[in-house]
N, C-alpha and C positions, 0 to 999 in steps of 0.2 A: 577159362568163363569163369570169371571175378565170385568173389564173395556176394559181390552187388546183385549178381542176376538169381541168387538165391532168394528164395521167398519163402518164409518161415510159414508154415499154417497149422490149424489143428482140425481135423476132420473126423466125423462121425461115420459109424455103419451102424444104419436104425436096418432093422429085421423087426417084422409083425410077427406074431404068431403062426401064421401059414409058410414063413420064410422067405416072405418076398420083401428088398432093400426099398428104399428108400433114393432116386435118384431126383437132385434137382439142375435144371438149368437156368444159368441167369443171362434176362435180360440179353437180346443182341449177338448172342452166343449160338453154336451149336450143340457143343461135348456136353452132355447130361456129366455128374459128377457128385460127391458125396455135401450132404450140409456142412458148412465149417467157413472159415476163413484164416485170415490174419489175424496175430495174438496185435494186442495193445502195446505199449510199452508196459515193462513191468508184470504185464499179464500174467497172470497160471493158465498154461497150456489148456487144462479143462474149464476153468473159467471162462474161457474164451470162446468154447465150445460150447458151452451153453448160454452164452452171449449172443453169438451169431445162431442159433438154432432160433431165440427166443425171437432176434431182430427179421432170419430170411424164415421162419414157417409156423409166427405164432404161439407158440406153447414150449415148453421145460422138457425136462430132464427127469425122468423119477429116479427120484432119490437112493440110493446104493444100486443101482444096474449099471454102471459103467464099470467096462473093460479097458485097461489100454492094450494094444494090440503092436505096439512098436511104434520102429520112425523107417518111412519111406520114400523112396528119392525118387523123382517122375522129374520127366520134362511138362513144363506147365501148360495145359491146354487154350489159356489166354494170353498170355506175355511170350510175342516171341523173342525165341533164345533167352528163354528162363527157365530156371529148374525149380521143383517145389520140393521144398524138403518139411513131410506132414507126419507130425504123431497124431497118428490115428489110434479111436476110442472106440468101441461097439457101446451101444445105449439105447435105452428102450424110451421112448416119448412118452411124456405125460400130457394129454390132449391130442388133439388134431393139426396134424401139420397142413398149412393152409398157404401156398407162395404169395410169399410178400416181400417190400424192400425189393431187390433189384434181382429177383428169384420172378422168372416169368412165367417157370411148371415145375412141379413137383409132382414123380408120380412112383408107385409102385410098382415092381416087376422081381421077375424071378427071377434071380442072378443065373440060372442056367438055362434061362430061351434071353435073351439077347434082342433077338430081333431086328438084329440090322442097325441099333442105336449109334448112336455117335457117344461113343464113351472119350472121357478125360484118359490121359494115359495111366494117373495114378490108378483110378478106376480101374479100366480097363487089365492094367500089369499085374497090378497087388490086393484092390478091395475088391473085386470079385469074385478072382481063388480065393482068397477068408470066405466070402461071403458064399460063397456054394460049399466051401470044407465044413463051415459052423452049421449050412441047413441040412447038411448029411450027418452031424453029433447032435442034433437035435431032430431027429427025423423019429 
């Protein structure tokens, strides 16, 4: 798989005070994932995440709430034969998340009770284990 098949993205692990995690599903797709997306040329990762959250959810990120969680690689959920290289941040939202733009559905879910949801590989293999760990730390 060549470098052309790697999609560099930013993603936000958003948790509420009850330890639930926000997942989104793009219009016309089945897999739930974190809010986020591709960075524009020259855009800083966190600025890209703030822009994506504004576009997709109509809210902001609380100042000083972000924590970089690292880089994670997984098969892309919606692009065949591609891989995502995601820079993941834990963030707290400023305002209420409402699905808009290409987002068809936004849900809050307990990361320990996924109830058979279809998850993007990045979400299933990397983000949900982190969310469960963080929920345990915050309990």
